[in-house]
C-alpha positions as CSV (number, residue, x, y, z in Angstrom):
1,X,-84.0,-73.9,-9.7
2,X,-84.9,-75.2,-6.3
3,X,-82.0,-76.9,-4.8
4,X,-78.8,-76.4,-6.7
5,X,-77.1,-73.1,-7.6
6,X,-76.6,-73.1,-11.4
7,X,-73.4,-71.9,-13.1
8,X,-75.5,-70.8,-16.0
9,X,-75.2,-67.1,-15.3
10,X,-71.4,-67.3,-15.2
11,X,-71.4,-69.4,-18.3
12,X,-73.6,-67.0,-20.2
13,X,-71.1,-64.2,-19.6
14,X,-68.1,-66.4,-20.5
15,X,-69.1,-68.6,-23.3
16,X,-69.3,-66.0,-26.1
17,X,-65.5,-66.4,-26.3
18,X,-65.6,-70.1,-27.3
19,X,-63.9,-70.5,-30.7
20,X,-63.5,-74.2,-31.4
21,X,-65.1,-77.6,-31.3
22,X,-64.5,-81.1,-32.6
23,X,-65.1,-81.1,-36.3
24,X,-65.8,-77.3,-36.4
25,X,-64.1,-74.4,-38.1
26,X,-60.7,-73.1,-37.0
27,X,-61.5,-69.6,-38.5
28,X,-60.7,-66.6,-36.4
29,X,-64.1,-65.0,-35.8
30,X,-62.6,-61.8,-34.5
31,X,-60.6,-61.4,-37.7
32,X,-63.5,-62.2,-40.0
33,X,-66.0,-60.3,-37.8
34,X,-68.6,-62.8,-39.1
35,X,-69.5,-60.1,-41.6
36,X,-71.1,-61.6,-44.6
37,X,-71.3,-58.3,-46.5
38,X,-68.7,-59.4,-49.1
39,X,-69.5,-63.1,-48.9
40,X,-70.2,-64.9,-52.2
41,X,-73.0,-67.5,-51.7
42,X,-72.6,-70.7,-53.5
43,X,-76.3,-71.4,-52.9
44,X,-79.3,-69.5,-51.6
45,X,-82.5,-70.7,-50.0
46,X,-85.4,-69.4,-48.0
47,X,-84.9,-71.5,-44.9
48,X,-81.8,-73.4,-44.0
49,X,-82.0,-76.1,-41.3
50,X,-78.6,-77.3,-39.8
51,X,-79.2,-80.9,-38.7
52,X,-81.4,-83.6,-39.9
53,X,-82.6,-85.2,-36.7
54,X,-86.1,-85.0,-35.3
55,X,-86.1,-81.3,-34.5
56,X,-84.6,-80.3,-37.8
57,X,-86.9,-82.4,-39.9
58,X,-90.0,-81.3,-38.0
59,X,-89.0,-77.6,-38.5
60,X,-88.4,-78.1,-42.2
61,X,-91.8,-79.8,-42.8
62,X,-93.6,-77.2,-40.6
63,X,-92.1,-74.3,-42.4
64,X,-92.9,-75.8,-45.8
65,X,-96.5,-76.4,-44.7
66,X,-96.7,-72.7,-43.7
67,X,-95.8,-71.6,-47.2
68,X,-92.0,-71.4,-47.3
69,X,-91.0,-72.6,-50.7
70,X,-87.3,-73.2,-50.7
71,X,-86.3,-75.3,-47.6
72,X,-82.9,-77.0,-47.3
73,X,-81.7,-79.4,-44.6
74,X,-77.9,-80.0,-44.2
75,X,-76.8,-83.1,-42.2
76,X,-73.2,-83.9,-41.3
77,X,-73.8,-87.7,-41.4
78,X,-74.6,-89.8,-44.4
79,X,-78.3,-90.2,-43.5
80,X,-81.0,-88.3,-41.7
81,X,-82.6,-89.1,-38.3
82,X,-80.0,-88.3,-35.7
83,X,-80.8,-89.7,-32.3
84,X,-84.5,-89.7,-33.0
85,X,-84.3,-92.5,-35.5
86,X,-82.1,-94.7,-33.2
87,X,-84.3,-94.1,-30.2
88,X,-86.9,-96.4,-28.7
89,X,-89.6,-94.4,-30.4
90,X,-91.1,-93.3,-27.1
91,X,-92.7,-89.9,-27.2
92,X,-94.3,-88.3,-24.2
93,X,-97.7,-86.6,-24.5
94,X,-101.2,-86.2,-23.1
95,X,-104.7,-85.7,-24.4
96,X,-103.7,-87.1,-27.8
97,X,-105.9,-89.0,-30.3
98,X,-103.9,-92.1,-29.6
99,X,-104.6,-91.8,-25.9
100,X,-108.2,-91.1,-26.4
101,X,-108.7,-94.1,-28.7
102,X,-108.0,-96.6,-26.0
103,X,-109.3,-96.9,-22.4
104,X,-106.7,-95.3,-20.2
105,X,-106.2,-93.4,-17.0
106,X,-106.6,-89.7,-18.0
107,X,-103.6,-87.5,-17.6
108,X,-103.7,-83.7,-17.5
109,X,-101.2,-80.8,-17.9
110,X,-100.7,-80.3,-14.2
111,X,-99.7,-83.9,-13.6
112,X,-97.5,-84.1,-16.7
113,X,-95.7,-80.8,-15.8
114,X,-95.2,-81.8,-12.1
115,X,-93.8,-85.2,-13.2
116,X,-91.4,-83.6,-15.6
117,X,-90.1,-81.0,-13.2
118,X,-89.8,-83.6,-10.4
119,X,-87.7,-85.9,-12.6
120,X,-85.5,-82.9,-13.6
121,X,-85.1,-81.8,-9.9
122,X,-86.8,-78.5,-10.9
123,X,-83.8,-77.4,-12.9
124,X,-85.8,-76.5,-16.0
125,X,-86.9,-73.2,-17.3
126,X,-90.6,-73.1,-16.2
127,X,-91.9,-71.1,-19.2
128,X,-90.2,-73.3,-21.8
129,X,-91.0,-76.6,-20.0
130,X,-94.7,-75.6,-19.9
131,X,-94.6,-75.2,-23.7
132,X,-93.0,-78.6,-24.0
133,X,-95.7,-80.3,-22.0
134,X,-98.6,-78.1,-23.2
135,X,-98.0,-78.9,-26.8
136,X,-97.0,-82.5,-26.4
137,X,-100.4,-83.9,-27.3
138,X,-100.6,-81.7,-30.4
139,X,-97.2,-83.1,-31.4
140,X,-98.5,-86.7,-31.3
141,X,-101.5,-85.7,-33.3
142,X,-99.3,-83.9,-35.8
143,X,-97.3,-87.1,-36.3
144,X,-100.5,-89.1,-36.9
145,X,-102.3,-86.6,-39.1
146,X,-99.5,-85.0,-41.0
147,X,-97.0,-87.9,-41.3
148,X,-99.3,-91.0,-40.8
149,X,-96.9,-92.1,-38.1
150,X,-97.9,-95.6,-36.9
151,X,-98.3,-95.8,-33.1
152,X,-99.0,-98.8,-30.9
153,X,-102.4,-98.6,-29.4
154,X,-101.3,-98.7,-25.8
155,X,-100.0,-95.6,-24.1
156,X,-97.4,-96.8,-21.6
157,X,-96.5,-95.8,-18.1
158,X,-92.9,-94.6,-18.1
159,X,-90.5,-92.2,-16.4
160,X,-93.0,-91.8,-13.6
161,X,-96.4,-93.0,-12.7
162,X,-98.4,-91.5,-15.7
163,X,-99.6,-93.1,-18.9
164,X,-97.9,-90.7,-21.2
165,X,-95.4,-92.7,-23.4
166,X,-96.6,-93.1,-27.0
167,X,-94.6,-95.8,-28.8
168,X,-94.0,-95.7,-32.5
169,X,-94.3,-99.1,-34.3
170,X,-90.8,-100.1,-35.2
171,X,-89.3,-97.7,-32.6
172,X,-87.1,-94.9,-33.8
173,X,-86.4,-96.6,-37.1
174,X,-90.1,-96.8,-37.7
175,X,-90.1,-93.0,-38.0
176,X,-87.8,-92.9,-41.0
177,X,-90.2,-93.7,-43.7
178,X,-93.0,-91.3,-42.6
179,X,-90.5,-88.4,-42.3
180,X,-88.8,-89.3,-45.6
181,X,-92.2,-89.5,-47.4
182,X,-93.2,-86.1,-46.0
183,X,-89.9,-84.5,-47.1
184,X,-90.2,-86.0,-50.6
185,X,-93.8,-84.9,-51.0
186,X,-93.0,-81.3,-49.9
187,X,-90.0,-81.1,-52.1
188,X,-87.6,-80.4,-49.3
189,X,-84.0,-80.7,-50.3
190,X,-81.6,-82.7,-48.0
191,X,-77.8,-82.5,-48.3
192,X,-76.1,-85.3,-46.3
193,X,-72.3,-85.5,-45.5
194,X,-72.5,-81.7,-45.1
195,X,-71.0,-80.2,-41.9
196,X,-71.9,-76.6,-41.0
197,X,-68.8,-74.9,-39.6
198,X,-69.8,-71.2,-39.3
199,X,-72.8,-68.9,-39.2
200,X,-72.3,-65.6,-40.9
201,X,-74.0,-62.4,-40.0
202,X,-74.4,-59.0,-41.7
203,X,-73.5,-55.6,-40.4
204,X,-76.7,-55.5,-38.2
205,X,-75.9,-58.9,-36.6
206,X,-78.6,-60.8,-38.5
207,X,-77.8,-64.4,-39.4
208,X,-77.7,-64.6,-43.2
209,X,-75.5,-67.5,-44.3
210,X,-73.7,-70.7,-43.2
211,X,-70.3,-72.0,-44.3
212,X,-70.3,-75.8,-44.7
213,X,-67.8,-78.5,-45.5
214,X,-69.1,-80.9,-48.1
215,X,-67.7,-83.9,-50.0
216,X,-66.8,-81.5,-52.8
217,X,-65.2,-78.9,-50.6
218,X,-66.4,-75.8,-48.7
219,X,-69.5,-73.9,-49.7
220,X,-71.5,-71.0,-48.3
221,X,-75.3,-71.1,-48.3
222,X,-77.3,-67.9,-47.9
223,X,-80.7,-68.0,-46.2
224,X,-83.5,-65.7,-45.1
225,X,-83.7,-67.7,-41.9
226,X,-81.5,-70.3,-40.3
227,X,-82.2,-73.0,-37.7
228,X,-79.7,-74.8,-35.5
229,X,-80.7,-78.5,-34.8
230,X,-77.3,-80.0,-34.5
231,X,-77.9,-82.0,-31.3
232,X,-76.0,-81.8,-28.0
233,X,-72.4,-82.3,-27.1
234,X,-72.3,-85.6,-25.3
235,X,-69.7,-86.9,-27.8
236,X,-67.3,-84.0,-27.1
237,X,-65.9,-84.2,-23.6
238,X,-63.4,-81.4,-24.3
239,X,-66.2,-79.0,-25.0
240,X,-68.1,-80.4,-21.9
241,X,-65.2,-79.5,-19.7
242,X,-64.8,-76.1,-21.3
243,X,-68.5,-75.3,-20.6
244,X,-68.3,-76.6,-17.1
245,X,-64.9,-77.6,-15.6
246,X,-66.7,-79.7,-13.0
247,X,-67.2,-82.4,-15.7
248,X,-63.6,-82.6,-16.6
249,X,-62.6,-86.2,-16.8
250,X,-65.9,-87.5,-18.4
251,X,-65.8,-89.6,-21.6
252,X,-68.2,-88.8,-24.4
253,X,-70.4,-91.7,-25.3
254,X,-73.3,-89.8,-26.9
255,X,-74.5,-90.1,-30.5
256,X,-71.6,-89.7,-32.9
257,X,-72.6,-86.4,-34.4
258,X,-73.4,-84.8,-31.0
259,X,-70.2,-82.7,-30.8
260,X,-71.7,-79.4,-30.0
261,X,-71.2,-77.8,-33.4
262,X,-74.4,-75.7,-33.1
263,X,-73.5,-74.4,-29.6
264,X,-70.1,-73.2,-30.8
265,X,-71.4,-71.6,-34.0
266,X,-74.1,-69.8,-32.1
267,X,-71.9,-68.7,-29.3
268,X,-69.4,-67.3,-31.8
269,X,-71.9,-64.8,-33.1
270,X,-73.1,-63.7,-29.6
271,X,-75.7,-66.3,-28.6
272,X,-76.0,-67.0,-24.9
273,X,-75.4,-70.6,-23.7
274,X,-77.3,-71.8,-20.6
275,X,-77.9,-74.9,-18.5
276,X,-74.5,-76.4,-19.4
277,X,-74.1,-77.6,-15.8
278,X,-76.7,-80.3,-16.5
279,X,-76.0,-83.6,-18.2
280,X,-76.8,-87.3,-17.8
281,X,-73.9,-89.7,-17.3
282,X,-73.6,-93.4,-16.8
283,X,-70.8,-95.1,-14.8
284,X,-68.5,-97.1,-17.0
285,X,-65.4,-99.2,-16.5
286,X,-62.5,-96.7,-16.3
287,X,-59.8,-99.2,-17.3
288,X,-61.6,-100.2,-20.5
289,X,-62.7,-96.6,-21.4
290,X,-59.2,-95.2,-21.0
291,X,-57.6,-98.1,-22.8
292,X,-59.8,-97.4,-25.8
293,X,-59.8,-93.6,-25.4
294,X,-63.5,-93.6,-24.6
295,X,-64.7,-95.4,-27.7
296,X,-65.6,-98.8,-26.2
297,X,-69.3,-99.2,-26.0
298,X,-68.8,-102.5,-24.0
299,X,-67.3,-100.8,-21.0
300,X,-70.6,-100.5,-19.1
301,X,-70.8,-101.6,-15.5
302,X,-74.3,-100.5,-15.1
303,X,-75.4,-104.0,-14.0
304,X,-73.0,-103.8,-11.1
305,X,-74.1,-100.3,-10.2
306,X,-77.8,-100.8,-10.5
307,X,-78.2,-104.4,-9.3
308,X,-75.7,-104.9,-6.5
309,X,-77.3,-103.9,-3.3
310,X,-74.2,-103.7,-1.1
311,X,-72.1,-101.5,-3.4
312,X,-70.0,-98.7,-1.9
313,X,-67.8,-96.1,-3.5
314,X,-64.5,-95.0,-2.1
315,X,-62.0,-92.3,-3.2
316,X,-58.2,-92.4,-3.2
317,X,-58.1,-92.3,0.6
318,X,-60.2,-95.4,0.9
319,X,-63.1,-93.5,2.4
320,X,-66.8,-93.3,1.4
321,X,-67.9,-89.9,0.2
322,X,-71.6,-90.2,-0.7
323,X,-74.9,-92.1,-0.6
324,X,-74.3,-94.5,-3.4
325,X,-78.0,-95.0,-4.0
326,X,-79.1,-91.4,-4.3
327,X,-81.9,-91.3,-6.9
328,X,-80.7,-93.8,-9.5
329,X,-77.4,-94.6,-11.2
330,X,-77.8,-92.0,-14.0
331,X,-78.8,-89.0,-11.9
332,X,-76.8,-85.9,-11.3
333,X,-77.2,-86.6,-7.6
334,X,-75.1,-89.7,-8.1
335,X,-72.5,-88.3,-10.6
336,X,-71.8,-84.8,-9.2
337,X,-70.2,-86.2,-6.0
338,X,-68.2,-88.7,-8.1
339,X,-66.8,-85.9,-10.3
340,X,-66.0,-83.9,-7.1
341,X,-64.1,-86.8,-5.6
342,X,-62.2,-87.5,-8.8
343,X,-61.0,-83.9,-8.8
344,X,-60.2,-83.9,-5.2
345,X,-58.1,-87.1,-5.7
346,X,-56.5,-85.9,-8.9
347,X,-57.6,-89.2,-10.6
348,X,-59.9,-90.0,-13.4
349,X,-61.9,-92.5,-11.4
350,X,-63.3,-93.7,-8.1
351,X,-63.5,-97.3,-6.8
352,X,-66.7,-99.3,-6.7
353,X,-66.5,-102.1,-4.1
354,X,-68.9,-105.0,-3.6
355,X,-68.5,-108.7,-2.7
356,X,-68.2,-111.7,-4.9
357,X,-71.3,-113.5,-3.6
358,X,-73.6,-110.6,-4.5
359,X,-72.0,-110.1,-7.9
360,X,-72.5,-113.8,-8.7
361,X,-76.0,-113.9,-7.4
362,X,-77.0,-110.8,-9.4
363,X,-75.1,-112.0,-12.5
364,X,-73.1,-108.8,-13.0
365,X,-69.8,-109.9,-14.5
366,X,-67.3,-107.3,-15.7
367,X,-67.5,-106.3,-19.3
368,X,-65.1,-107.6,-22.1
369,X,-64.5,-110.9,-20.2
370,X,-62.2,-109.2,-17.8
371,X,-62.2,-110.1,-14.1
372,X,-62.9,-107.8,-11.2
373,X,-60.1,-107.0,-8.7
374,X,-60.7,-109.7,-6.1
375,X,-59.3,-110.1,-2.5
376,X,-60.0,-112.3,0.5
377,X,-59.3,-109.6,3.0
378,X,-59.7,-105.9,3.3
379,X,-56.0,-105.4,3.6
380,X,-55.4,-107.3,0.4
381,X,-58.0,-105.3,-1.4
382,X,-56.5,-102.0,-0.2
383,X,-53.1,-103.1,-1.5
384,X,-54.5,-104.1,-4.9
385,X,-56.4,-100.8,-5.4
386,X,-53.7,-98.6,-3.9
387,X,-55.6,-97.1,-0.9
388,X,-54.7,-96.9,2.8
389,X,-55.5,-100.2,4.5
390,X,-56.5,-98.8,7.8
391,X,-58.9,-96.3,6.2
392,X,-60.5,-99.0,4.0
393,X,-60.9,-101.3,7.0
394,X,-62.6,-98.5,8.9
395,X,-64.8,-97.7,5.9
396,X,-66.1,-101.2,5.3
397,X,-66.4,-102.1,9.0
398,X,-68.4,-98.9,9.6
399,X,-70.6,-99.6,6.6
400,X,-71.2,-103.2,7.8
401,X,-72.1,-102.0,11.2
402,X,-74.6,-99.5,9.7
403,X,-76.1,-102.3,7.6
404,X,-76.5,-104.5,10.7
405,X,-78.2,-101.6,12.6
406,X,-80.4,-100.8,9.6
407,X,-79.3,-97.1,9.1
408,X,-76.3,-95.3,7.6
409,X,-76.0,-92.2,9.8
410,X,-73.1,-90.9,7.8
411,X,-74.9,-90.7,4.4
412,X,-78.5,-91.4,5.3
413,X,-78.6,-94.6,3.3
414,X,-81.4,-97.0,4.3
415,X,-82.1,-100.7,3.9
416,X,-84.5,-100.0,0.9
417,X,-81.4,-98.4,-0.8
418,X,-79.5,-101.7,-0.6
419,X,-77.8,-101.2,2.8
420,X,-76.5,-104.8,3.1
421,X,-73.3,-106.1,4.6
422,X,-70.2,-106.7,2.6
423,X,-68.5,-110.1,3.1
424,X,-65.3,-111.6,1.9
425,X,-64.1,-112.2,-0.8
426,X,-64.4,-108.6,-2.0
427,X,-64.3,-107.2,-5.5
428,X,-63.5,-103.8,-6.9
429,X,-63.5,-101.9,-10.2
430,X,-62.5,-98.4,-11.1
431,X,-65.5,-96.4,-12.6
432,X,-65.9,-93.0,-14.3
433,X,-69.1,-91.1,-15.2
434,X,-69.5,-91.0,-19.0
435,X,-71.8,-88.4,-20.6
436,X,-74.6,-89.8,-22.7
437,X,-77.1,-86.8,-23.0
438,X,-76.5,-83.1,-22.4
439,X,-79.2,-80.7,-21.3
440,X,-77.4,-77.4,-21.8
441,X,-77.4,-75.5,-25.1
442,X,-78.2,-72.3,-27.0
443,X,-80.6,-70.0,-25.1
444,X,-83.9,-69.2,-26.7
445,X,-87.3,-67.7,-26.1
446,X,-90.8,-69.1,-26.4
447,X,-90.7,-68.7,-30.2
448,X,-87.5,-70.7,-30.5
449,X,-85.6,-67.5,-31.4
450,X,-81.9,-67.6,-30.4
451,X,-81.2,-64.9,-27.7
452,X,-78.1,-63.1,-26.5
453,X,-77.2,-62.7,-22.8
454,X,-79.1,-59.4,-22.7
455,X,-82.3,-61.1,-23.9
456,X,-82.2,-59.6,-27.4
457,X,-82.7,-61.9,-30.3
458,X,-80.3,-62.7,-33.1
459,X,-82.5,-61.9,-36.1
460,X,-83.2,-64.8,-38.4
461,X,-81.8,-67.5,-36.1
462,X,-83.7,-70.3,-34.5
463,X,-82.9,-73.4,-32.4
464,X,-84.5,-76.6,-31.2
465,X,-83.8,-80.0,-29.9
466,X,-80.8,-81.0,-27.9
467,X,-78.8,-78.0,-29.2
468,X,-81.1,-75.9,-27.1
469,X,-81.7,-76.0,-23.4
470,X,-83.9,-76.0,-20.3
471,X,-87.1,-77.5,-21.5
472,X,-86.9,-81.3,-21.3
473,X,-85.7,-84.3,-19.3
474,X,-86.1,-88.1,-19.2
475,X,-89.1,-89.2,-21.2
476,X,-89.5,-85.9,-23.0
477,X,-86.3,-86.0,-25.2
478,X,-88.0,-86.8,-28.5
479,X,-91.3,-85.1,-27.6
480,X,-89.3,-81.9,-26.8
481,X,-87.3,-82.1,-30.1
482,X,-90.4,-82.5,-32.3
483,X,-92.5,-79.9,-30.4
484,X,-89.8,-77.2,-30.5
485,X,-88.8,-78.1,-34.1
486,X,-92.3,-77.3,-35.1
487,X,-92.3,-74.1,-33.1
488,X,-89.0,-73.1,-34.8
489,X,-90.5,-73.9,-38.2
490,X,-93.6,-71.9,-37.5
491,X,-91.6,-68.9,-36.3
492,X,-89.2,-69.0,-39.2
493,X,-92.0,-69.2,-41.7
494,X,-93.7,-66.1,-40.1
495,X,-90.4,-64.2,-40.2
496,X,-89.6,-65.2,-43.9
497,X,-93.1,-64.5,-45.1
498,X,-93.5,-61.2,-43.1
499,X,-96.4,-62.5,-41.0
500,X,-97.2,-61.0,-37.7
501,X,-95.6,-62.8,-34.8
502,X,-97.8,-65.5,-33.3
503,X,-98.9,-65.4,-29.6
504,X,-96.7,-67.3,-27.2
505,X,-97.1,-71.0,-28.2
506,X,-98.0,-72.3,-24.8
507,X,-100.4,-75.0,-26.1
508,X,-102.8,-76.7,-23.7
509,X,-101.9,-75.8,-20.1
510,X,-103.8,-74.8,-17.1
511,X,-106.9,-73.9,-19.0
512,X,-110.1,-73.8,-16.9
513,X,-112.0,-77.1,-16.8
514,X,-115.7,-77.2,-17.3
515,X,-117.5,-76.4,-14.0
516,X,-118.5,-79.7,-12.3
517,X,-121.5,-80.3,-10.1
518,X,-120.7,-80.1,-6.4
519,X,-119.6,-83.4,-4.8
520,X,-121.8,-82.7,-1.8
521,X,-124.3,-80.1,-0.7
522,X,-122.8,-78.7,2.4
523,X,-126.1,-77.2,3.6
524,X,-127.1,-80.8,4.4
525,X,-127.4,-81.6,8.2
526,X,-124.6,-83.9,9.3
527,X,-124.5,-86.3,12.3
528,X,-121.4,-86.1,14.5
529,X,-119.1,-89.1,14.5
530,X,-116.2,-90.7,12.6
531,X,-116.9,-92.1,9.0
532,X,-114.6,-94.0,6.7
533,X,-114.8,-94.4,2.9
534,X,-112.6,-96.1,0.3
535,X,-112.1,-95.1,-3.3
536,X,-110.0,-96.4,-6.1
537,X,-106.5,-94.9,-6.1
538,X,-103.5,-94.6,-8.4
539,X,-101.9,-98.0,-7.5
540,X,-104.4,-99.3,-5.0
541,X,-107.3,-98.2,-2.8
542,X,-107.4,-95.0,-0.9
543,X,-109.1,-95.0,2.5
544,X,-110.1,-91.8,4.2
545,X,-111.5,-91.2,7.7
546,X,-113.6,-88.0,8.3
547,X,-114.6,-86.7,11.7
548,X,-117.8,-84.6,12.0
549,X,-118.1,-82.4,15.1
550,X,-120.9,-79.9,15.7
551,X,-122.2,-80.6,12.2
552,X,-119.0,-79.6,10.5
553,X,-115.9,-81.3,9.1
554,X,-113.5,-81.4,12.1
555,X,-110.7,-83.7,10.7
556,X,-109.8,-85.6,7.6
557,X,-107.2,-88.4,7.9
558,X,-105.9,-90.5,5.0
559,X,-105.8,-93.9,6.6
560,X,-104.3,-95.8,3.6
561,X,-103.1,-94.7,0.1
562,X,-101.1,-96.0,-2.7
563,X,-100.5,-92.8,-4.7
564,X,-97.1,-92.1,-6.3
565,X,-95.4,-89.9,-3.9
566,X,-93.5,-87.8,-6.5
567,X,-96.8,-86.6,-7.9
568,X,-99.3,-86.8,-5.1
569,X,-97.3,-85.5,-2.1
570,X,-98.7,-82.0,-2.2
571,X,-102.2,-83.2,-2.4
572,X,-101.8,-85.7,0.5
573,X,-100.3,-83.1,2.7
574,X,-102.6,-80.1,1.9
575,X,-106.0,-81.2,0.7
576,X,-107.2,-82.7,4.0
577,X,-106.5,-79.5,6.0
578,X,-108.0,-77.4,3.2
579,X,-111.2,-79.4,3.3
580,X,-111.4,-78.8,7.1
581,X,-110.6,-75.1,6.8
582,X,-113.2,-74.5,4.2
583,X,-115.7,-77.1,5.5
584,X,-116.2,-78.2,2.0
585,X,-115.2,-81.1,-0.3
586,X,-115.2,-78.9,-3.4
587,X,-111.9,-77.1,-2.8
588,X,-109.2,-76.2,-5.4
589,X,-107.1,-79.2,-6.4
590,X,-103.4,-79.1,-5.5
591,X,-101.4,-78.0,-8.6
592,X,-99.6,-80.9,-10.2
593,X,-101.7,-83.5,-8.3
594,X,-105.2,-83.0,-9.7
595,X,-106.3,-86.7,-9.7
596,X,-105.0,-87.4,-6.2
597,X,-106.7,-84.3,-4.9
598,X,-110.0,-85.4,-6.5
599,X,-109.7,-88.9,-4.9
600,X,-109.4,-87.4,-1.5
601,X,-112.4,-85.1,-2.0
602,X,-114.4,-88.0,-3.4
603,X,-113.6,-90.1,-0.4
604,X,-114.6,-87.3,2.0
605,X,-117.8,-86.8,0.1
606,X,-118.7,-90.5,0.6
607,X,-118.1,-90.0,4.3
608,X,-120.4,-87.0,4.4
609,X,-123.1,-89.0,2.6
610,X,-122.9,-91.5,5.5
611,X,-123.1,-88.7,8.1
612,X,-126.2,-87.3,6.4
613,X,-128.2,-90.5,6.9
C-alpha cells in the first residue's frame, strides 16, 4: 500500500469471530466446534465447488481436465453464471491469440501491471496481482481453445490507455453456452437452488464437508477438497459495516447472491479476511434508496454526479468538505470523505448542489420522475435542505470566487475538474454511496489455498473470484475470476490426486526479452550541437531535443509528448537523465513504461544519427 493505511491487519485479527450473514447458518460454531468426525454425509464427491459463477465453473472444468473424476458445483441461485454471465463480457489480457490475430499496439506485462496498480491506487497484493496479470493471456487462450469461446476480433482500449479488453460475442450471456457445453461434456454435476451454510472440518482442521440448504431440506456433502467461489458481499451492507465500520450507512446494490456467504463460512473455521476496507460505491439518491430500503435500481444520480461540472457537496453544516472531482465518481477517493462526513453529521447522506441551468443543459433529471429541491436564493435553499444559511452563503460564494479566479485553494480543484460558477436557481439532492463491488475477501496464497492469520493453510480449502481479495480492480474483474478459478482447480486436483505441488503460478511476467541490436553505436564520433527528432507516440507524436557537447550526450529534453501520464510518467521523468548519465540510448527501460521508454530512446537515437553526419 502506498498512500492509505489499511485496516486489514486489524480485521484479520478480529474477523475470525464473525458468526452470521444474510442467508447463512445460525449454528453456533463454538458449540459444534466444526468437527465433522461424527457427521453423516448425505453425498460424497472428490471436489466440491461452492458457487457457480465464472471462478467456480473455471475451477470445476480445470480440476476435471486434470483428472479429478467426481466434481460437483453447488449454486444458491436457480441458474449458473453469477456476475460473469451478466457482465459486459470484457476480459483483460495481453499476448493472447486473439490479440495476435489482429494488428494492434503490443502490450507487455510491465505496462499491464503498472496500469492495474495505478487504477487500484497501489492497494493490491503485489504477488497476487502479478499472477492475475501474468496469466491473463493464458486465460483468454484457454477460453478459446478449451471452451471455443467466441471473441470479437478487436481488442479494445479500456480502463486505461492499453489495448487489453477482449470482448466476448454476446457479452456475458455469450459465455453461458460454451461453459455449459464444457460442463456437460466433462460430466460435471451442478446443483442449483443450493445454498452452502457451513464448512465442516475434522479434528486436524482440514475442510472435509459442507452443509447446504436445498429445495428438499438440509444436506451435508463430503469432499476431498472444497473451493469457495461465492462472490463478494456488495449485497449485504450489514456485513460490510461489520467488516469495516467506516462503510456503515451504505446500501447494497451488488449482484443478488453476493451476500458474503463464503467469507463468513471461511472466517468461522479460522480463515483470515483481508482488504475489507476496499470497495467500489456509486452515489445514489438517498430519498429513493431509503424509501425502498435500498432495493430501487432506479435511484441512480450518476448523471448529475459525472456530467454536472459545477457540482459541490456539503454536509449538515452547509460547508464543503472535499474536492468533488477527485478521480472519478466511483473511486474510493470520492466515497471515503463522503462516508466520513455522513458519520460526522450523524446522517445517512450528504447534499449535492448544482444549478438548474447546468442540469438542464446536461440532461441530468432526477430519477423516478421526481424533482430536485429547487430554490431561487441561497437562503431559500438552505432552509429547504436544513442547513445554516450563513454557512451555505459563505460556501457557495467562496466556491464561485474560486471558479472566477480559476483555482480552488481550499480543496485544490481546478477548471479541468469542472470548477464553474453556480448561479440561481439552485438545485439540491441528498446522496449516499451504495456499494456495487467489494474487493476484500478470504486471504489466500499463490496456489489459491485459503490461509489463516498466521500464514498457515487450511488443508483442502481453496478460494477464487470476488470471494477472495487483493488481486484485481477495474477491468480485471472477470479476468481475475477465471484466472484464479483455474489456479484453484489446478491446485485442488494436485491435492486430491496426490501430485507434487506445482511451482508458483506466476505466468508470463518480467521474463527477459530477446537481446536487441543496439540503437546506435556510441563509438561513433558526434558533432556538437542541438538536434531534434520526432517519433510516433501513444496518442500523438513525441518530439525530443538532444544536446551534444564535447562529443557526448549533454542533455535530453522531451519537447512534446502525448503519452498517457498514468503509465508513462516514470519514463518521461527518468529516461532522459539516465541516457545522459550513461551516455547511451540503450539503457534499461523504466519498469511499467517499456513502450514510452523505447520511444524516448528511439528519438534520441535519431538525433545521434543527425549528429554523426
